[in-house]
C-alpha positions, 0 to 999 in steps of 0.5 A, a space after each residue: 675562901 673565894 668570893 664566889 664560894 661565899 656567894 654560893 654558901 649564902 645562896 644555899 643558906 637562903 634557898 635550903 629553908 625555902 625548899 624545905 618549907 615548900 616540901 613540908 607544905 606539899 606533904 601536909 596541905 589538905 585537902 588535896 587539890 581538885 578540878 571541878 568540871 562544869 561542862 555538861 554538868 548541872 550548875 544550880 545558882 541561887 539569887 540567879 536572876 540578877 547581879 553576880 548570880 545572873 553573870 555566873 549563870 551566863 558564864 556557866 551556860 556559855 561554858 557548856 553547863 546545864 544551868 538552873 537559876 533560883 530566885 523569888 521573883 518569877 518575872 525577873 527569872 523569866 527576864 534572866 532566862 531570856 537574857 541568857 538565851 540572847 547572850 549564849 543561845 542556851 536555855 537555862 532552867 528557872 525555879 521560883 522559891 524563897 531560900 528561907 522556905 524549907 519545903 519549897 527549897 526541897 521541892 525546887 531541888 527535887 524538880 531540878 535534879 541532882 546538882 554537880 555545882 551548887 552556888 549559894 549566891 542569894 543575899 541581902 545587905 541592909 546598911 545601918 548601925 545595929 541600934 538603928 536596925 529593926 529586929 525584923 530586918 536583922 532576922 531577915 538578913 540572917 535568914 536569907 544569907 545564912 539559914 537560906 544557905 543551910 536550907 540549900 546545902 541540906 536539900 542538895 547534899 543527898 543527891 550530890 553524895 549519891 551521884 553516879 559519875 563520881 567526878 568531883 563536885 562543888 558547893 560554893 558559898 558567896 560571902 563578901 569582903 565584909 565576911 573577912 573584915 567588919 565594916 562600920 554600918 554592916 554589922 548584921 551583913 558582916 555577921 551573916 557573911 562571917 557565919 558562912 565561913 564557919 559553915 564552909 570550914 566545918 562542911 568541908 570536913 563533913 563532905 570531903 570523903 564524898 569528893 565534894 569540895 567547898 569554896 568560899 567566895 569573897 567579892 568586893 563591892 560589885 557594880 550591880 543594881 542592888 549595890 547602886 541602891 544600897 550605896 545611896 543609903 550608906 552612912 557617911 562613915 561607911 562610905 569613907 571606910 568602904 572607899 578603901 576598896 575599889 569596886 569591880 564590874 559584875 562580869 569580872 567578879 563572876 569570872 573570878 568566882 567561877 574560875 576559883 570554883 572550878 579550880 577547887 579553891 577554898 578561898 576565892 578572892 577577886 582582887 588584890 585586896 581580897 588576896 591580901 585579906 585571904 592571907 591575913 585571915 587564913 587562920 586554920 582554913 583549908 588550903 589545897 595549894 601548897 604554893 598558896 600555903 607557902 605565900 600565906 606562911 611567908 607573907 602573913 606578918 606583912 599582911 597583918 601590918 597592912 591590915 593594922 594600917 587600914 584599921 589605924 586609918 578607919 579608926 582615925 576617920 571615926 574619931 574625926 567624924 565624932 569629934 566634928 559632930 561633938 564640936 557642932 
């Protein structure tokens, strides 16, 4: 047999299983892919008076969406509205309410009108070991980050289901890379963000028949005012471990998040580490792209090795830290 024939045989032996796997994944991946239009549609963003929420509101308004932002502080909302008007020439609606107040949220959604894209972006993140956290702070974090999202989803769903245009709509939940991997000092924050994944996965099954598509966004540390304040209070070990992931600019995160939501992606990651984490933690999460599913299948083992290397480094830092303290 000629060398060229052997080369062709080897190539076919390599490519055939790859093509077979891709075809198989294309047949089984669910739910089907969808594009979520936002131009001339109602985008409702909680936590929209600052940080990622404000950046999302500005970008959505610039793309022609009708935007409503919700937060507790009315003065900050007015400042946000003025900022977006200056940046885009467009007025957004503002609503002052606490996501933990069920009745206030119902009234807020009713006053804003039917929602096409709901982005649950509100969040607080106390940084401390669980033994040092006051139970009130723990409850407040779970209430805002998790229960507040339930309140928003329950209030918005009836209108989203009964919409008249029948175009695909979206519910996006703002998690965190701390919702993909637990971090020292982020016990309550990670717990609340991990909870959003369970909500998102089950909710997607409940609403897919209504062409409602759920996205779970995993931003890394993002340079906002609240992040800068929180970073000053981080425990030394939290700083060491968090340093393994770089920070991103808020506008960059908002752009990645909004593009992911418009593409109908279930997992929306914002940087390469987020991409690797999405592979390592894919589990039985929904996947709309058969090509992304292919990457998950092929690189899951490698992503796990990378994750184990990070854990080796983190636990090594913890051991050294405590050994140093014990020797003092």
